[in-house]
matplotlib code that plots the C-alpha trace (Angstrom):
import matplotlib.pyplot as plt

x = [0.0, 1.3, 1.8, 2.0, 4.1, 2.3, -1.0, -2.0, -3.5, -6.4, -6.0, -7.7, -5.0, -2.8, -5.5, -4.9, -8.5, -9.4, -7.2, -9.4, -13.0, -15.1, -17.7, -20.2, -22.5, -22.4, -18.6, -18.2, -20.5, -18.3, -15.1, -16.4, -17.4, -14.0, -12.2, -14.5, -13.7, -10.0, -9.8, -11.7, -9.6, -6.3, -7.2, -8.4, -5.2, -2.9, -4.9, -5.4, -8.2, -7.6, -6.9, -5.8, -6.5, -3.6, -1.1, 0.3, -1.7, -0.1, -3.3, -3.8, -0.9, 0.7, 4.3, 4.3, 1.7, 2.6, -0.9, -2.3, -5.9, -6.9, -8.0, -11.6, -11.3, -10.0, -12.8, -15.4, -14.3, -14.1, -17.5, -19.0, -17.7, -19.2, -22.6, -22.4, -21.7, -18.2, -16.4, -16.9, -15.4, -13.5, -13.7, -16.0, -13.4, -13.2, -9.5, -9.5, -11.6, -12.2, -12.4, -14.8, -13.8, -16.1, -19.2, -19.5, -22.0, -19.7, -16.8, -19.2, -19.9, -16.2, -15.7, -18.5, -16.9, -13.4, -14.8, -16.6, -13.6, -11.3, -13.6, -13.8, -17.6, -17.4, -14.0, -12.5, -10.0, -8.6, -9.3, -5.6, -5.6, -8.3, -6.4, -2.9, -2.9, -1.7, -5.3, -6.0, -2.8, -3.7, -7.2, -8.7, -9.1, -5.3, -4.3, -7.9, -8.3, -9.2, -12.1, -13.6, -13.1, -14.7, -17.8, -18.2, -17.8, -20.4, -22.8, -22.4, -22.7, -26.0, -27.2, -26.2, -23.4, -20.7, -19.9, -17.2, -15.5, -13.1, -9.7, -7.4, -6.3, -7.4, -4.9, -6.6, -10.2, -11.8, -14.5, -16.5, -18.1, -21.4, -22.5]
y = [0.0, 3.4, 6.1, 9.8, 10.4, 8.3, 8.5, 5.3, 5.9, 3.8, 1.3, 3.5, 6.1, 3.9, 3.4, 5.9, 6.4, 7.8, 10.8, 11.7, 12.7, 9.8, 10.4, 7.6, 9.0, 5.9, 5.6, 9.3, 9.2, 6.4, 8.3, 11.5, 9.6, 8.0, 11.3, 13.1, 10.4, 10.6, 14.4, 14.5, 11.7, 13.2, 16.7, 15.3, 13.3, 16.1, 18.9, 20.7, 23.2, 25.1, 23.7, 26.1, 24.9, 26.8, 25.3, 21.8, 19.6, 16.2, 14.2, 15.7, 14.0, 10.5, 10.4, 6.6, 6.3, 9.8, 11.2, 14.4, 15.7, 18.4, 21.8, 20.8, 17.5, 19.3, 21.8, 19.0, 17.0, 20.0, 21.3, 17.9, 18.4, 21.9, 20.4, 18.0, 20.8, 19.4, 22.4, 26.0, 28.1, 30.9, 33.1, 33.6, 32.3, 28.9, 29.2, 28.3, 25.9, 25.6, 21.9, 21.0, 17.6, 18.2, 20.3, 23.5, 22.0, 19.1, 21.5, 23.3, 19.9, 19.2, 22.6, 21.9, 18.5, 20.1, 22.7, 20.0, 17.6, 20.4, 21.9, 25.2, 25.6, 29.1, 30.1, 32.7, 31.7, 33.5, 32.2, 31.5, 29.4, 27.2, 26.8, 26.4, 26.3, 23.6, 22.4, 21.8, 19.8, 16.3, 17.2, 17.9, 21.6, 22.0, 23.8, 24.4, 26.9, 30.3, 30.8, 27.4, 28.0, 31.4, 30.1, 27.3, 29.8, 32.1, 29.2, 28.5, 32.1, 32.2, 29.2, 31.0, 28.7, 31.4, 35.0, 36.3, 39.5, 41.6, 42.6, 45.3, 42.9, 39.6, 37.8, 38.6, 37.9, 36.1, 33.6, 33.3, 29.9, 29.6, 26.0]
z = [0.0, -1.0, 1.7, 1.7, 4.8, 7.4, 5.6, 3.9, 0.4, -0.8, -3.7, -6.2, -5.8, -8.1, -10.7, -13.5, -14.6, -11.2, -12.0, -15.0, -14.6, -15.8, -18.5, -17.4, -14.7, -12.4, -12.6, -12.0, -8.9, -7.4, -8.3, -6.7, -3.6, -3.3, -3.7, -1.2, 1.4, 0.6, 0.8, 4.1, 5.7, 4.5, 5.7, 9.1, 9.7, 8.5, 10.1, 6.8, 6.6, 3.4, -0.1, -2.8, -6.3, -7.8, -5.4, -5.5, -3.1, -2.3, -3.1, -6.5, -8.1, -8.0, -9.3, -9.2, -12.0, -13.5, -13.1, -11.8, -11.4, -13.9, -12.5, -13.6, -11.6, -8.5, -8.6, -9.2, -6.2, -3.9, -5.2, -4.3, -0.8, -0.8, -1.9, 1.0, 3.5, 4.1, 2.5, 1.5, -1.2, 0.3, -2.8, -5.8, -8.2, -6.5, -6.0, -2.2, -0.3, 3.4, 4.2, 7.1, 8.1, 11.0, 10.3, 12.3, 14.7, 15.3, 16.1, 18.5, 20.2, 20.5, 22.1, 24.7, 25.4, 25.8, 28.2, 30.3, 30.3, 31.5, 34.1, 32.3, 32.5, 34.0, 32.8, 30.4, 27.7, 24.8, 21.3, 20.9, 24.1, 22.6, 19.4, 20.7, 24.5, 26.9, 27.6, 23.9, 23.2, 22.1, 21.1, 17.7, 18.7, 18.9, 15.7, 14.5, 11.7, 13.3, 10.8, 11.7, 15.4, 15.3, 13.4, 16.0, 18.9, 17.3, 16.9, 20.6, 21.5, 19.5, 21.7, 24.9, 25.8, 25.8, 25.2, 22.9, 23.8, 21.8, 23.0, 21.6, 18.9, 17.2, 19.4, 22.6, 21.7, 24.7, 25.4, 28.6, 28.9, 30.7, 30.6]

ax = plt.figure().add_subplot(projection="3d")
ax.plot(x, y, z, "-o")
ax.set_aspect("equal")
plt.show()
């Protein structure tokens, strides 16, 4: 089995036709599904949140079989993730895609669990502490994309679970949990 670093690639990754958009609908649907799963799994294990279509992305080429996805195929697979609510285009030109290997509601649930597991129910933390603090080490929250984190926090704020307050800079935005 081929690997990309420590990530084990699926068998289809060595099958050249999967690097070309398939014209037959049933075959293309299977191809799209396999690529969606691969992109989500890879991004989750590597903690990748943004894929830029104009930049080399390790999954989009396979030197062993000398194949690369076309721009059209890259956009098709990412657009399929967007349709499933697992990604969002960050620009109108579809050049950058925010990959949501957890949906925003799932990230919000992870934050609630993190708060409860660490006894932070009535505590104050900075946004940066949630992303990169000692408490978040070893959790999925450690290294979370700021955009994703802020959207999950705003969802929780809307539900009355916390309050976000602004500091003098983006680095000292705070969160007061009230669970």
